[in-house]
Steps between C-alpha positions, in 0.01 A plus 500: 500500500379158591701192418375156388628234737313190354290393197282211455282406200209275431246439221121522509322282229262706285228403259613485148283676240543548134619862565747405770732217452653530850420199732658669811599829649828549677479681840795662668520527864787748635622558852588863541721635778376824662709788621464427880586133500153374413378349186192412299413267203306601186338278229444595139564408129818657347853548585609484876574881478153573372326281759702659779360854390158409395403160612248403775626473851435160648456386865758352712351159487490496115852651483625225748386235244738650234785583742464237763736527792633844373243722671446644841136608574620779714692659205236443237298790369137398441 
């Protein structure tokens, strides 16, 4: 089983309509440890556990924005 080793959150502004009163969406980015000493990051909307399982994998460059100074390119799974 994979383990979450980091979580970052950010908001994306959305257009407000008469049906949707939300003015932003909260996005979760999780850094997940692999079983062989590697790791990857995933992005999605939901709990960190949900994003770890069903989120979209992001590139090393994008992950490095969220977890700056914590990542090694050689260990990152793209």
